[in-house]
C-alpha positions as CSV (number, residue, x, y, z in Angstrom):
1,V,141.1,126.2,97.8
2,R,141.9,122.9,95.1
3,L,144.8,121.5,93.7
4,V,144.1,119.2,91.3
5,E,147.5,117.2,89.7
6,S,147.6,115.7,86.5
7,G,150.4,114.1,83.9
8,G,151.5,111.1,85.8
9,G,152.0,107.6,84.3
10,S,154.4,105.0,83.4
11,V,157.7,105.4,81.5
12,Q,160.6,103.6,81.0
13,S,164.0,105.1,82.2
14,G,164.9,107.8,80.6
15,G,162.0,109.0,79.1
16,S,160.2,112.0,80.2
17,L,156.8,113.3,81.9
18,T,155.4,116.6,82.5
19,L,153.0,117.1,85.5
20,S,150.5,119.6,86.0
21,C,148.8,121.0,89.1
22,V,145.6,123.3,88.4
23,R,144.3,125.1,91.4
24,S,141.3,127.2,92.1
25,G,140.5,129.6,95.1
26,Y,143.6,130.4,96.0
27,T,144.2,134.6,95.4
28,Y,147.4,135.0,97.6
29,S,149.5,137.4,95.8
30,R,152.7,136.4,97.3
31,W,152.6,132.6,97.1
32,C,154.9,129.5,97.4
33,L,153.9,126.5,95.4
34,G,155.7,123.0,95.0
35,W,155.6,119.8,94.0
36,F,156.5,117.3,96.5
37,R,157.0,113.4,96.0
38,R,156.5,110.4,98.6
39,V,157.9,106.2,98.5
40,P,155.7,104.3,100.0
41,G,157.3,103.7,103.8
42,Y,159.4,106.6,103.7
43,G,158.4,110.2,104.5
44,R,157.3,113.0,101.9
45,E,160.3,114.7,100.4
46,A,160.7,118.2,98.3
47,V,161.3,117.6,94.6
48,A,160.7,121.7,93.5
49,I,159.3,125.1,94.9
50,I,158.6,128.0,93.5
51,S,157.4,131.6,94.4
52,S,155.7,134.5,93.6
53,T,158.7,136.2,92.4
54,G,159.9,133.3,89.9
55,A,162.6,132.5,92.9
56,T,163.6,128.3,92.8
57,I,164.5,125.9,95.1
58,Y,165.4,122.2,93.8
59,Q,165.9,119.0,95.8
60,D,169.9,119.0,95.0
61,S,169.8,115.7,93.3
62,L,167.2,116.4,90.3
63,K,169.1,119.9,89.5
64,G,169.1,119.4,85.6
65,R,166.8,117.1,85.4
66,F,163.8,118.5,86.8
67,T,162.5,122.0,85.8
68,I,159.4,123.5,87.9
69,S,157.2,126.5,86.0
70,E,154.1,128.2,86.8
71,D,151.4,130.0,84.0
72,S,149.6,132.3,86.5
73,A,147.2,133.3,83.6
74,K,145.9,129.4,83.5
75,M,146.8,128.6,87.4
76,T,148.5,125.7,86.6
77,L,151.9,124.5,87.9
78,Y,154.1,122.3,86.5
79,L,157.0,119.9,86.8
80,K,159.0,118.9,83.6
81,M,160.8,116.2,84.5
82,N,163.7,114.2,81.9
83,N,165.8,111.2,82.0
84,L,163.6,109.6,84.4
85,K,165.1,107.3,86.5
86,P,163.4,104.0,88.3
87,E,164.2,105.8,92.0
88,D,162.1,108.8,90.3
89,T,158.9,106.5,91.2
90,A,156.7,107.8,93.7
91,M,153.5,109.4,94.5
92,Y,153.7,113.1,93.3
93,Y,151.9,116.1,95.2
94,C,151.2,119.7,94.3
95,A,151.6,122.2,96.9
96,A,150.6,125.7,98.0
97,G,151.6,127.4,101.1
98,P,152.1,131.3,102.4
99,V,155.9,132.9,101.5
100,I,157.9,133.7,105.0
101,Y,159.2,137.4,105.7
102,E,163.0,136.7,106.6
103,D,165.5,139.1,106.8
104,G,163.8,141.3,104.7
105,A,162.8,139.2,102.0
106,Y,159.4,137.0,101.1
107,V,160.7,133.5,100.4
108,C,159.7,129.8,100.2
109,K,161.1,127.2,101.8
110,A,161.3,123.4,100.8
111,A,159.7,121.8,104.0
112,D,156.1,120.1,103.5
113,G,155.3,121.5,106.7
114,E,155.4,125.1,105.4
115,F,152.5,124.2,103.0
116,N,149.0,123.9,103.7
117,Y,147.0,123.3,100.9
118,W,147.9,120.0,99.0
119,G,146.5,118.1,95.7
120,S,145.6,114.2,96.0
121,G,148.6,113.5,93.9
122,T,149.6,111.6,90.8
123,Q,151.6,108.6,90.5
124,V,154.7,108.6,88.6
125,T,156.3,104.8,87.3
126,V,159.9,104.4,86.0
127,S,160.8,100.9,84.8
128,S,164.3,99.9,83.8
């Protein structure tokens, strides 16, 4: 399994970026895909998660500014980020993992421990 992120860069506050993550070798019919980020000195936090059913989970503070989407034909995961702020500066990682069967449904969890494949990351820097 290989995950390759792209699209990071440096933007000014209020700008936009779209991150992409192309996956290969991951052929499960049910899956969870996600974007996480890490600031040096801090732990990795979930940004947004999407499941093979289309269900999404967002970090509460990012709702309305970030949008996760997936194109199965292109095996590509996206993260559209609008109105970027300096505090969004971080290394962004793409991740893939299995769904969890819970209470009669297949769900994803916004926790990095539930994902077992990771890309190497793409840096996003937002200046004020």
